[in-house]
Structures are given as structure tokens and as C-alpha cells.
C-alpha positions in Angstrom: -131.8 26.2 69.5 -129.4 28.5 71.2 -126.7 25.8 71.5 -127.2 24.8 67.9 -126.8 28.5 66.8 -123.6 28.9 68.7 -122.2 25.6 67.3 -123.1 26.6 63.8 -121.4 30.0 64.2 -118.3 28.3 65.7 -118.0 26.1 62.6 -118.3 29.1 60.3 -115.9 31.3 62.2 -113.3 28.4 62.4 -112.7 29.0 58.7 -112.2 32.7 59.1 -108.7 32.1 60.5 -107.5 29.4 58.1 -105.2 29.9 55.2 -105.5 26.7 53.2 -106.8 26.9 49.7 -107.7 23.3 48.6 -110.7 22.2 50.7 -112.5 19.5 48.7 -111.0 16.6 50.6 -111.6 18.3 53.9 -115.2 19.0 52.9 -115.9 15.3 52.1 -114.5 14.4 55.5 -116.6 17.1 57.2 -119.8 16.0 55.5 -119.2 12.4 56.4 -118.6 13.4 60.1 -121.8 15.5 60.1 -123.8 12.5 58.9 -122.3 10.2 61.5 -123.0 12.8 64.2 -126.7 13.1 63.3 -127.2 9.4 63.0 -125.4 8.6 66.2 -127.4 11.1 68.2 -126.3 13.0 71.2 -123.7 14.8 69.1 -125.9 17.6 67.8 -123.5 20.4 68.8 -120.7 18.7 66.8 -123.0 18.2 63.9 -124.0 21.9 63.9 -120.4 22.9 64.1 -119.6 20.8 61.0 -122.6 22.2 59.2 -121.3 25.7 59.7 -117.8 24.7 58.6 -119.2 23.0 55.5 -121.5 25.8 54.5 -118.8 28.4 54.8 -116.3 26.3 52.9 -118.7 25.5 50.1 -119.6 29.1 49.5 -115.9 30.0 49.6 -115.1 27.5 46.9 -118.1 28.7 44.9 -117.0 32.4 45.1 -113.3 31.8 44.5 -114.1 29.4 41.6 -116.3 32.0 39.9 -113.6 34.7 39.7 -112.3 36.1 36.5 -110.1 33.5 34.7 -106.5 34.6 34.9 -106.2 34.6 31.1 -108.5 37.5 30.8 -106.8 39.8 33.3 -105.7 43.1 31.7 -107.3 42.4 28.3 -109.8 44.9 26.8 -113.1 43.1 26.7 -116.2 44.4 24.9 -119.2 43.1 26.7 -122.8 43.8 27.6 -123.5 44.5 31.3 -126.4 45.5 33.5 -125.9 48.0 36.3 -126.8 46.1 39.5 -126.8 48.8 42.2 -126.8 52.6 42.6 -123.6 54.0 41.1 -121.4 56.1 43.4 -120.0 59.3 42.2 -116.8 60.6 43.8 -115.3 63.6 41.9 -115.1 62.6 38.3 -115.2 58.9 38.9 -118.3 56.8 38.9 -118.1 53.3 40.5 -120.8 50.7 40.2 -121.6 47.0 40.4 -122.6 45.2 37.1 -123.7 41.8 36.0 -123.0 40.3 32.6 -125.7 39.7 30.0 -125.0 36.3 28.5 -121.2 36.6 28.6 -119.5 33.5 30.2 -116.1 35.3 30.3 -117.4 37.8 33.0 -118.0 36.7 36.6 -121.6 37.0 38.0 -120.9 40.4 39.6 -118.0 42.8 39.0 -117.1 46.2 40.3 -116.2 48.9 37.8 -114.9 52.4 37.9 -115.6 54.8 35.1 -113.6 58.0 34.9 -115.2 61.0 33.2 -118.2 59.0 32.0 -119.9 60.4 29.0 -123.3 59.6 30.5 -124.4 58.7 34.0 -125.3 55.0 34.3 -128.4 54.3 36.4 -129.4 51.2 38.3 -131.0 48.7 35.8 -129.4 50.2 32.7 -128.0 47.8 30.1 -124.7 49.0 28.6 -122.2 47.8 26.0 -118.9 48.6 27.6 -115.2 48.1 26.9 -113.7 47.1 30.2 -110.4 45.9 31.6 -110.7 43.5 34.6 -108.5 41.8 37.1 -109.2 39.2 39.8 -110.2 40.6 43.2 -107.2 41.8 45.0 -106.4 44.5 47.5 -103.5 46.0 49.3 -102.4 44.2 52.5 -101.3 46.3 55.5 -101.6 45.9 59.3 -104.5 47.7 60.9 -105.9 48.8 57.5 -109.3 47.9 55.9 -109.1 44.5 54.2 -110.5 45.4 50.8 -109.9 41.9 49.4 -112.0 40.4 52.1 -114.8 42.9 51.4 -114.7 41.9 47.8 -115.0 38.3 48.8 -117.9 38.6 51.2 -119.7 40.8 48.6 -119.1 37.9 46.1 -117.4 40.1 43.5 -115.6 38.1 40.9 -113.5 40.9 39.4 -112.7 44.6 39.6 -111.7 46.9 36.8 -112.5 50.1 34.9 -114.3 51.2 31.7 -112.0 52.2 28.8 -113.4 55.4 27.4 -114.2 55.3 23.7 -116.9 55.3 21.1 -117.8 51.7 21.7 -119.4 52.4 25.1 -123.1 53.0 24.7 -126.4 52.5 26.6 -128.4 49.7 25.0 -131.4 49.9 27.2 -132.5 52.4 29.7 -134.0 50.9 32.9 -137.8 50.6 32.5 -140.6 48.7 34.2 -141.8 48.6 37.8 -139.2 46.4 39.4 -138.1 47.0 43.0 -134.9 48.6 41.8 -136.7 51.1 39.6 -139.1 52.0 42.4 -136.0 52.7 44.6 -134.5 54.8 41.8 -137.7 56.8 41.5 -137.9 57.4 45.2 -134.2 58.6 45.3 -134.8 61.0 42.5 -137.9 62.4 44.3 -135.8 62.9 47.4 -133.1 64.7 45.5 -135.6 67.1 44.0 -137.5 67.8 47.2 -134.6 68.1 49.6 -132.1 70.7 48.3 -129.2 69.7 50.6 -127.4 66.7 49.1 -126.2 65.4 52.5 -129.7 65.4 53.9 -131.1 63.7 50.8 -128.5 61.0 51.0 -129.4 60.2 54.6 -133.1 60.1 53.9 -132.5 57.8 50.9 -130.4 55.6 53.2 -133.1 55.2 55.9 -136.0 55.0 53.6 -134.9 52.7 50.7 -131.4 51.6 51.8 -129.7 53.6 49.1 -126.4 54.7 50.8 -124.5 55.6 47.7 -124.9 59.3 48.2 -123.4 59.4 51.8 -119.9 61.0 51.5 -116.8 59.7 53.3 -116.9 62.8 55.5 -120.4 62.0 56.6 -119.6 58.4 57.4 -116.6 59.6 59.4 -118.8 61.8 61.5 -121.4 59.1 62.1 -118.8 56.6 62.9 -117.0 58.9 65.4 -120.3 59.7 67.1 -121.5 56.1 67.2 -124.5 56.8 65.1 -123.6 55.0 61.8 -126.1 52.2 62.8 -128.9 54.7 62.2 -128.0 54.8 58.5 -128.6 51.1 58.0 -132.1 49.6 57.6 -132.3 47.6 60.8 -134.6 46.4 63.5 -135.6 50.0 64.4 -136.8 50.8 60.8 -138.4 47.4 60.2 -140.0 47.5 63.6 -141.5 50.9 62.9 -142.9 49.7 59.5 -144.4 46.6 61.2 -145.9 48.8 64.0 -147.5 51.1 61.3 -149.0 48.1 59.6 -150.4 46.7 62.8 -151.8 50.0 63.9 -153.5 50.8 60.5 -155.2 47.4 60.5 -156.4 47.6 64.1 -157.7 51.2 63.6 -159.2 50.4 60.2 -161.0 47.3 61.4 -162.3 49.1 64.4 -163.5 52.1 62.4 -165.3 49.8 59.9 -166.7 47.6 62.8 -165.5 44.5 61.1 -165.9 41.2 62.9 -163.3 38.4 63.4 -159.9 38.4 65.1 -158.5 41.8 64.3 -155.2 41.1 66.1 -154.3 38.1 63.9 -155.0 40.1 60.8 -152.9 43.0 62.2 -150.0 40.7 62.9 -150.1 39.4 59.3 -150.3 42.9 57.9 -147.4 44.0 60.0 -145.3 41.1 58.7 -146.3 41.8 55.1 -145.5 45.5 55.4 -142.2 44.9 57.2 -141.1 42.2 54.6 -142.0 44.5 51.7 -140.0 47.4 53.3 -137.0 45.1 53.9 -137.0 44.0 50.3 -137.4 47.7 49.1 -134.3 48.6 51.3 -132.1 46.0 49.6 -132.5 43.2 52.2 -129.2 43.8 54.0 -128.3 41.6 57.0 -129.8 43.8 59.7 -133.1 44.1 57.8 -133.0 40.3 57.1 -132.5 39.6 60.8 -135.3 41.8 61.9 -137.7 40.4 59.3 -136.9 36.8 60.2 -137.4 37.6 63.9 -140.7 39.2 63.2 -141.8 36.2 61.1 -141.0 33.8 63.9 -142.7 36.1 66.5 -145.9 36.2 64.4 -145.9 32.5 63.8 -145.6 32.0 67.6 -148.5 34.4 68.3 -150.7 32.9 65.6 -150.2 29.4 67.0 -150.9 30.7 70.6 -147.4 30.0 71.8 -145.3 32.1 74.0 -142.3 33.4 72.0 -138.9 32.9 73.6 -136.9 35.9 72.6 -133.4 34.3 72.8 -134.6 31.3 70.8 -136.2 33.6 68.2 -132.9 35.4 67.8 -131.0 32.1 67.5 -133.4 30.8 64.9 -133.0 34.0 62.9 -129.3 33.8 63.1 -129.3 30.1 61.9 -131.5 31.1 58.9 -129.2 34.0 57.9 -126.1 31.9 58.2 -127.7 29.0 56.2 -128.7 31.4 53.5 -125.4 33.4 53.3 -122.6 32.1 55.6 -120.2 34.7 54.1 -122.3 37.3 55.9 -120.5 36.2 59.1 -117.5 38.2 57.9 -119.4 41.5 57.8 -119.3 43.8 60.8 -123.0 44.5 60.3 -123.8 40.9 61.0 -121.8 40.8 64.1 -123.0 44.1 65.5 -126.6 43.6 64.5 -127.0 40.2 66.3 -124.9 41.2 69.2 -126.8 44.4 69.8 -130.1 42.6 69.9 -128.7 40.0 72.2 -127.5 42.7 74.5 -130.9 44.4 74.5 -132.6 41.2 75.3 -130.1 40.5 78.1 -130.6 44.0 79.4 -134.4 43.7 79.3 -134.3 40.4 81.2 -132.1 41.8 83.9 -134.2 45.0 84.4 -137.8 44.0 84.4 -140.3 46.8 84.8 -141.7 47.0 88.3 -145.5 47.9 88.3 -147.2 50.4 90.5 -145.3 53.6 89.5 -147.1 56.8 88.7 -146.9 58.2 85.1 -144.3 60.7 86.1 -142.2 58.0 87.8 -142.6 55.7 84.9 -141.5 58.4 82.5 -138.4 59.2 84.6 -137.6 55.6 84.9 -137.9 55.2 81.1 -135.5 58.1 80.6 -133.0 56.5 83.1 -133.4 53.1 81.3 -132.7 54.7 77.9 -129.5 56.3 79.3 -128.5 53.0 80.9 -129.0 50.9 77.8 -126.8 53.3 75.8 -123.9 52.8 78.3 -124.7 49.1 78.4 -124.4 48.9 74.6 -121.2 50.9 74.6 -119.4 48.3 76.8 -121.2 45.3 75.3 -120.2 46.3 71.7 -116.8 47.7 72.6 -114.8 44.5 71.7 -116.5 44.4 68.2 -116.2 48.2 67.7 -112.5 48.2 68.5 -111.7 45.0 66.5 -113.6 46.0 63.4 -113.1 49.8 63.3 -110.2 50.6 65.7 -112.1 53.3 67.5 -114.1 54.0 70.6 -116.7 56.7 70.9 -117.3 57.9 74.5 -119.9 60.4 73.2 -122.0 57.6 71.6 -124.3 57.1 74.6 -124.9 60.8 74.8 -125.6 61.2 71.1 -127.7 58.1 70.9 -129.7 59.2 73.9 -131.0 62.0 71.8 -130.7 60.4 68.3 -132.5 57.1 68.8 -135.7 58.8 70.1 -135.5 61.4 67.4 -135.1 58.8 64.7 -137.8 56.5 66.2 -140.4 59.2 66.7 -139.7 61.7 64.0 -137.1 60.9 61.3 -138.0 57.4 60.2 -141.8 57.6 60.5 -141.9 60.8 58.5 -139.5 59.5 55.9 -141.6 56.3 55.5 -144.8 58.3 55.4 -143.3 60.6 52.8 -142.3 57.8 50.6 -145.7 56.1 50.8 -147.7 59.3 50.3 -147.1 59.8 46.6 -149.3 60.4 43.6 -152.4 62.4 44.6 -151.1 62.7 48.1 -147.6 63.8 47.0 -148.0 67.3 48.5 -148.5 65.8 52.0 -145.7 63.3 51.4 -143.3 66.1 50.4 -144.1 67.9 53.6 -143.3 64.8 55.6 -140.0 64.3 53.7 -139.0 67.9 54.4 -139.8 67.5 58.1 -137.7 64.3 58.1 -134.9 66.2 56.5 -135.1 69.0 59.1 -134.8 66.4 61.9 -131.6 65.1 60.2 -130.2 68.6 60.3 -130.9 68.6 64.0 -129.1 65.3 64.4 -126.1 66.8 62.5 -126.0 69.7 64.9 -126.1 67.3 67.9 -123.2 65.3 66.4 -121.1 68.4 65.7 -121.5 69.6 69.3 -120.7 66.1 70.7 -117.6 65.7 68.6 -116.3 69.0 69.8 -115.9 67.5 73.3 -112.2 66.7 73.9 -111.5 62.9 73.7 -115.1 62.3 72.8 -114.0 59.8 70.1 -110.6 58.2 70.2 -108.8 55.8 67.8 -107.4 52.7 69.4 -104.1 51.1 68.2 -103.8 47.6 66.8 -104.8 45.0 69.4 -102.7 41.9 69.9 -101.3 39.8 72.8 -102.6 40.8 76.2 -104.8 43.4 74.5 -107.1 40.6 73.3 -107.7 39.7 76.9 -108.5 43.3 77.7 -111.0 43.3 74.9 -112.8 40.4 76.5 -112.7 42.0 79.9 -114.1 45.3 78.6 -117.3 43.5 77.6 -117.6 41.9 81.0 -119.6 44.8 82.5 -122.4 44.1 80.0 -122.1 40.3 79.9 -121.9 39.4 83.6 -124.9 39.7 86.0 -124.8 42.5 88.5 -122.9 41.7 91.7 -120.5 39.3 90.0 -116.9 39.5 91.3 -114.6 41.3 88.9 -117.4 42.8 86.8 -116.0 46.3 87.3 -112.7 45.3 85.8 -114.3 46.3 82.5 -113.6 49.9 83.4 -109.9 49.3 84.0 -109.7 47.2 80.8 -111.2 50.0 78.8 -108.6 52.4 80.1 -105.9 50.0 79.2 -107.3 49.7 75.6 -107.5 53.4 75.1 -104.0 54.2 76.5 -102.4 51.1 74.9 -99.7 51.8 72.3 -97.8 49.5 69.9 -94.4 48.9 71.4 -91.8 51.1 69.6 -88.2 49.7 68.9 -85.6 50.1 71.6 -82.8 52.7 71.4 -80.3 52.1 68.6 -82.9 50.2 66.6 -85.1 51.2 63.7 -88.5 49.8 62.6 -89.2 50.1 58.9 -92.5 49.4 57.2 -92.7 49.6 53.4 -96.5 50.0 53.0 -98.4 48.2 50.3 -99.8 51.2 48.4 -100.1 49.7 45.0 -97.9 51.4 42.3 -96.3 54.0 44.4 -94.3 54.4 47.6 -94.8 55.1 51.3 -92.3 54.0 54.0 -92.8 54.6 57.7 -89.5 54.7 59.8 -89.8 54.6 63.5 -87.3 55.0 66.3 -88.1 54.7 70.0 -89.6 58.2 70.2 -89.7 59.6 66.6 -91.4 58.8 63.3 -90.5 59.7 59.7 -92.6 59.1 56.6 -90.8 58.8 53.3 -93.3 59.5 50.5 -97.1 59.4 50.7 -98.3 57.1 47.9 -100.3 58.0 44.8 -103.4 60.0 44.2 -106.0 59.3 41.5 -108.2 61.3 39.2 -111.4 60.5 41.1 -110.1 62.4 44.2 -109.0 59.4 46.3 -105.4 58.8 47.4 -103.3 56.1 49.1 -102.6 58.3 52.1 -106.3 58.3 53.1 -106.7 54.7 52.2 -103.6 53.2 53.7 -101.0 55.6 55.3 -103.2 57.5 57.8 -105.1 54.3 58.9 -101.8 52.5 59.4 -100.4 55.4 61.5 -103.6 55.4 63.6 -103.4 51.7 64.1 -99.9 52.1 65.4 -100.9 54.8 67.8 -98.8 57.4 66.0 -100.3 60.8 66.4 -97.6 63.0 64.8 -95.0 62.6 62.1 -91.8 64.3 63.2 -90.5 64.6 59.6 -92.1 64.0 56.2 -89.8 63.5 53.3 -91.3 63.7 49.8 -88.6 62.2 47.6 -89.7 64.0 44.4 -92.9 65.3 42.8 -94.0 62.3 40.8 -97.7 61.6 41.6 -97.1 58.1 42.8 -94.7 59.4 45.5 -96.3 62.8 46.4 -100.0 62.2 45.6 -101.0 61.8 49.3 -99.1 64.7 50.6 -102.1 67.0 51.1 -104.1 64.3 52.9 -101.2 63.5 55.2 -100.7 67.2 56.1 -104.4 67.6 56.7 -104.8 64.3 58.7 -101.8 64.4 61.1 -99.4 66.8 62.7 -96.2 67.3 60.6 -93.7 69.8 62.1 -91.1 69.6 59.3 -91.2 68.7 55.6 -88.2 67.9 53.3 -88.6 67.5 49.6 -86.4 66.7 46.6 -88.5 69.2 44.6 -89.9 71.6 47.2 -91.0 74.1 44.6 -93.5 71.5 43.3 -95.3 71.2 46.6 -98.2 73.7 46.9 -99.6 72.2 50.1 -96.9 73.4 52.5 -93.6 75.2 52.6 -90.9 72.5 52.5 -87.1 72.6 52.9 -85.0 71.3 50.1 -83.3 67.9 50.5 -79.6 68.5 50.1 -76.5 66.4 50.6 -74.9 66.8 54.0 -78.1 67.2 56.0 -78.2 64.9 58.9 -80.1 64.3 62.2 -80.0 61.8 65.0 -83.0 60.2 66.7 -82.6 57.7 69.6 -79.2 56.5 68.5 -80.3 56.3 64.8 -78.6 58.6 62.3 -80.2 59.9 59.1 -77.9 61.3 56.3 -79.0 62.8 53.0 -76.8 61.7 50.2 -78.5 63.3 47.2 -79.2 65.7 45.6 -76.1 67.9 46.1 -76.5 71.5 47.2 -76.0 73.0 43.7 -78.1 70.5 41.9 -80.6 71.5 39.2 -82.1 68.1 38.7 -85.8 67.4 38.2 -88.0 64.4 38.1 -86.7 61.0 39.1 -83.1 62.2 39.5 -84.2 64.8 42.0 -85.2 62.1 44.5 -84.0 62.6 48.0 -81.7 59.7 48.9 -81.3 59.0 52.6 -78.9 56.6 54.3 -80.2 55.5 57.8 -77.7 54.0 60.2 -78.6 52.2 63.5 -75.0 51.7 64.5 -73.5 49.3 61.9 -77.0 48.4 60.6 -77.7 50.3 57.4 -80.8 51.1 55.2 -80.7 53.1 52.0 -83.8 54.9 50.7 -83.5 55.7 47.0 -86.8 57.1 45.6 -86.7 56.9 41.8 -83.1 57.6 41.1 -81.7 56.3 37.8 -78.4 54.9 36.8 -76.6 58.2 36.5 -77.3 59.2 40.1 -76.5 55.7 41.3 -73.1 56.1 39.7 -72.6 59.5 41.5 -73.6 57.9 44.8 -71.1 55.1 44.3 -68.4 57.8 43.5 -68.9 59.6 46.8 -68.7 56.4 48.8 -72.4 56.5 49.8 -73.1 53.0 48.5 -70.9 50.8 50.7 -72.6 47.6 51.9 -76.1 48.0 53.4 -78.3 45.5 55.2 -81.4 46.6 53.4 -82.2 48.8 50.4 -85.3 50.3 48.9 -84.8 49.3 45.2 -84.8 52.4 43.1 -87.7 53.3 40.7 -89.8 50.2 41.7 -87.4 47.8 40.0 -87.2 49.6 36.6 -84.4 48.8 34.2 -83.5 52.5 34.2 -82.1 51.9 37.7 -80.3 49.1 39.7 -77.2 49.3 37.6 -74.7 46.4 38.1 -72.1 48.7 39.8 -74.7 50.0 42.2 -76.1 46.6 43.1 -72.6 45.1 43.5 -71.4 48.0 45.7 -74.4 47.8 48.1 -74.2 43.9 48.5 -77.6 44.2 50.3 -79.0 41.3 52.3 -82.5 42.5 51.6 -83.9 44.3 48.6 -87.3 45.9 49.0 -89.5 46.8 46.1 -92.7 48.8 46.3 -94.8 48.0 43.2 -98.5 47.5 42.3 -99.9 44.1 41.5 -99.9 43.5 37.7 -98.9 47.1 37.1 -98.8 48.1 33.4 -95.0 48.5 33.4 -94.3 45.0 34.6 -92.3 46.3 37.6 -90.2 45.0 39.1 -88.6 43.8 35.9 -87.4 40.1 36.1 -83.9 41.0 35.0 -83.6 43.5 37.8 -84.9 41.0 40.4 -82.3 38.5 39.2 -79.6 41.1 39.4 -80.3 41.7 43.1 -80.6 38.0 43.8 -77.3 37.3 42.1 -75.7 39.8 44.4 -76.9 37.9 47.4 -80.1 39.8 48.3 -83.5 38.4 49.2 -86.0 40.3 47.1 -89.4 41.2 48.6 -92.1 42.9 46.6 -95.2 44.6 48.1 -97.3 43.5 45.2 -96.7 39.8 46.2 -95.8 40.1 49.9 -98.0 43.0 51.1 -96.5 45.5 53.6 -92.9 44.6 54.5 -91.7 45.1 58.1 -88.0 45.2 59.0 -86.3 45.9 62.3 -82.6 47.0 62.1 -80.5 47.1 65.3 -76.9 48.1 66.1 -74.7 45.1 66.3 -77.4 42.7 65.0 -78.4 43.9 61.6 -81.8 42.7 60.5 -83.4 41.2 63.7 -87.0 41.0 62.5 -88.7 40.5 59.1 -92.4 40.2 58.4 -94.6 40.2 55.3 -98.2 41.1 55.9 -99.8 39.1 53.1 -98.2 35.9 54.5 -99.3 36.7 58.0 -102.8 37.8 57.0 -103.3 35.0 54.5 -106.8 33.5 54.3 -108.3 30.9 52.1 -110.1 33.5 49.9 -107.1 35.7 49.4 -105.3 35.6 46.1 -101.9 33.8 46.1 -98.8 35.8 46.9 -96.9 34.6 43.8 -97.0 36.8 40.7 
């Protein structure tokens, strides 16, 4: 069973790293190979590998094939939809999942945003809505959350927004006694009983799996302290529900003096209660895994067989993958099964020795609890760094207190409070308030732990030899005690924490035009210094591209301070993330084309003649002139960057008049690379300007299928006719360029091409 499970996983994960799109022929060959392997015998591992491969490929084809037809992208569609999950409210924007009601134009599940909704949608509601949709697509940046992969594994066929207007109306309010309505009623009860929104959100998450109310700031705290696993319905919660069912039946049968085999009835009751709780919680992967393991355990006990823990875990894994192979992409799948595997491995290596006194057993239990937290830290370290780019050294300390607190107080009281409703609601409310009080205690513990210096650290992007260090870091948990080289895990961990992405050498410049949708953010890095040119857009719901892309990218590169922030001008697609950048990372100096428009920080005005030199690279401001009274696009701060004879021009949103002025002052002689002005609009990129630059590389930052159609085709042709290769972030993802003295462009990379997977949308427009 264990070998079969590993082979199945290997087959599924083999497709995680492929980029081909057409798989039908390969699928036929794989199915034929699997049949031959089964018939021939002795090739079971190969057959399971092919099975995993085929399952993942089939589900991929199904999900990609069910996406929104391209002909409907951007159209206003009046349709009837049912809200499929708890809506999330962030500022004035409500986002939710929806399913169509008898409308073949709409994919099975879509994700919608509704700004300034007239009414609050609820789970189960049926609405007539005017929507604009597009196929699932996300930005593509190194070290940044892959939104497009998330959409794929969640099987979402389109994203979009609701067009406000009189045609939007609720057709049917959610009624009945379905599981979703029960969850909704419980959430409302929690919100009314627990006054604090943060506490109510956590109790809702651990009781019915409704995590829509947990804020980004809360998730950040739980992630940094290594306690985010407590917010997911997992083995801990399902196990407690099963234990409660078992205990109630045993006590009840004993009290009523009933005959028969009470233990078998108790095991069945525990299975029923745990399964019902898992369904109530939304049946996510950790709850699914725990329920399947409990089912196999109960079956073994009822048939008088000794359960083999590792085989039970392997069988549960096979069942989950067979049901939903795309779940293998989810960090929750990887962490859930790996954590249980580590706990079983730990228990096998540290068998309880009988004969101790109660005090000694208690002390030993405390030591074991502390040891298992350190064991999990190292065992899960490769997955934690790979998926989240962080390492929490305070996690063992926090979990040492948090796990018992949740196991003994928080979860039991929350479940009891949910069950005790109706005539017993008064008692249930008391239990829920006590559960909320324990969460406040957990919050206090987390705040104290995170105040410890270097308690939680971000780790840079791992590649090359860093991958070897990742494997070695888990060796302390994986290898038996006494094995040679086991302690190298400590050294590998130090290497991972202190590792930094290699900067460019002297007289060289690394440029990364980030994929921030319709906006601009460019990171320029010399050997010891970093400059950020613009911060991306912000949106009415309160989100911004600095938080989503810019800051995660800087963290992944190991950049802890920006030596200079340049905000070209005040347009929201260039300056929208400024507040988030200033709050999220150190910025000693700010330059701005329109400094009076920045309320977040005192900024110096960008003026022609300003210059500075970093590690052999010279930065010169060409525009605006000192006496300029320009505003808007033409106030953009234009900077020429020179690494010896290698030249890059940053242009902001300047239009044809400013381009002519720059040509007139001689600032537009030939460059190696240019940031195309105004995202490729026809108001810019005049023929004289394009000809004077004679750039080898023209870089355009624009959003996919933006409503202005940027970059305009005639502008792209103009740059191409002048000899430039045109790259667009909408099609190519983040664009990386290295310029060096005497060599010009020595490195060029496009993230969407490097990161391409079979479920990603094509790069072409």
C-alpha cells in the first residue's frame, strides 16, 4: 500500500512540472501502458505511477476545457447565479464564488467581485446579475503567489466583476435546511454572541470551516507564528469530534445498562459524528484525510484486525488523490499528510516505556510535546519554505502552548457551543464565549512570541544548491537517531536563513519589470543598492499591487530595504501602492514627479540634473526641468540609467511633447533598453523618439486584456520597425534584464515562459 501510494503521487507530481498543453495522445499511451503493466504483473509500481499521471491529466483537461469561452471575455452578460460559498468583504468590495443556474455560457464555478453592492449576498442566494468575465489568469512574478494555479486547483472557470445597475436583483433568498444554511445560521449566531469580529471569525473557522471573516492581518500573524494550521478543520478537530462521539456512547450505554458490544457501537458513533462534522466544515483536504483515516481505522477494529498506521495513511492518501488529484497542488494537502507521517514516525521512534510514576509520566509527556514541536519544525521546513518563503523559529514555542489550549479548551468548547442550541442555547452561548476567551489568550501568546527578535524570518527564493539544503534541513526529522550526517540539518537551516539571491557584479544593473497588471513597478538593483520605480495600482476595495506583488517579490529576493523610491507621477496605477511600500519596508529617500500629491511621506521633487552613482552605475534625471509646472502624465520623472556604455531609459507616462523635449536636450540617444512610455499608448512613442532611441529592447507594462487595448498594435509595430524586440508583461509576465558595462544586455528572462505549466493560459494575446 505504501509503495502504491508513493508511485501514485509520483505520477501526479510528474505533471506539476510540465508545460505541454495537448495531452490527449499522451493520455492514450499512458492508459495503454497502465493496462499492460497490470496484466503483465510485477509492474504494480509503474502502473500506479501511470494511474497518478492519467488522473491528474484527465482532471486538468476537464478543468481547462470548462473555462469561459474566449468569445465571451469582456462582454456584459446578464445571467442567473447561485452564491456557492461565504462571501468575503474587504473594504467596499465583496468577493464570492457562484454557480450558474441553467446558463451554458457560464463555467461551473466563477469568482466574482462586487464593488459597493446594494445588498449583501449570502451563501445559497440566487441572483440575477450583470457580470463581465474573463478566463482565469493571474500575474506572473518570481517568488510571488501563483494566483492562476490557485484558480486552477479550485476549479474556477472564470473571474470577473458585477456591473452595478438596476438589473441586479435577488431572485431567491437562501431557505431550507441544507448544510450551507446550517453553517450560515451558526456563523450568524457566533457574530451576535461574540462581539469581537476577529474572535468570531476564528471560532467560525474552527467550528464550521468558514474562514471568510479572517483578515489578512490575522493570517499574517498566524502564519508568522506557525499556528495557521489551527485555523483549518484538520485531524485535531475531527479527532476531538470522534472522541466526543465515542465517549458519549460508552457513558450512555453504561448509564442505561445496555447489553451488547458497546465499543463497536461507540466506534460507529464516533465515525458518524466525525463524518458529519467534516461535511459541516466544508470537507477540505485535512478534514477529508482525517475522516478517511478514521473510517479505515474503524473498519480494521470492527473486523478484529490490527490497524497499521502507515498503511492507513497511505490508503487515505490514495483515496484523496483518486477523488481529487488537483488537491496535490495545495499546500494543505502536502502539509497535512506530511505532518501526520512525521507524527507517526516520531511515535514509532519514541515508544512509551512503562513503569514510570504519574509525575514522571507527566514530565515525560511535557518533554515529548516539546520534542514533537521541534521535530515538526524541521520535518515540515522544506515544505514551509517552498510554499510560503518563511521560517518561524517561535512556532515550537507557540504551538507548545497553543495545541493543548486548542485541544482541551478552544475546540471542545466551540463544538459544544455549536451543538447546544435551541432550549440549551444559554449553555451553548456560555461555551462559545469561553472558547472566544481562549482565542484571546492565544492572540496574546502570539503577540508576545512575535516580539522576539528573529522569531519569524522570511527566506529568499530557493534555487540551485539551496534545493539541496532544503532536503538536508529535513534530514534531522527523517533519519533515525545516530545516523551519520543527521545533524547537518542544523547547518543547512542556517544556510537557508542566511542565503541571499546573488546581486549583479559591479558596473552591472539588474532590472525587473514586475507584472502588476495595468500599472507599473520596476525594481533596479546594483551590487549593494536597490531602487523601486513606481509601486503599482491600488483598487477601491482596499487592495493594492504593492502588497500583492512588489513586497513579496522584494522579500523573495532577500531585499530588506529600498535605498530609493521613485514615484514617477501621481496616477493611481503608478502611485497606488506607495503607502503599502512605505509601511512594509525601509525607504530612506523618496523622489516624486508630483511630490505635493503624496500624502504618505515627504518626498523630494524629481528635477533634471539630479544624479547619483551606485556600484559603478549612474542614474540621471532627465525630466521634469527645475522650473516645470507640469501635472499628470507629463510630470513623470524620466531617468536614464547607465552601466558604463549600457543604457536603460525609464519614462513613466510621458507623452509626445515631453518626448520631443527629451530628444531636443540630447537625452534620447541610443539605449539598450527602454520602458515604453504610457504602457504603449498612441499618445506616446512618437516616431522621432522611437527612432532616436534605436532600442534593442522595448519593455511594456500593461494588464492582460485591459480596457484601453494597450499596448496599441501600431505602437508595437513602430518599435519593432526601429529594430526593438518588444516584450509585454501582460503576455510575458515579469521581465528580467541584466545590463553590464561593455556587454550591453547579458541576460534576459520572461517569467511566464519560465513558469509555464499545462494549466496556465497561453502567453500570446
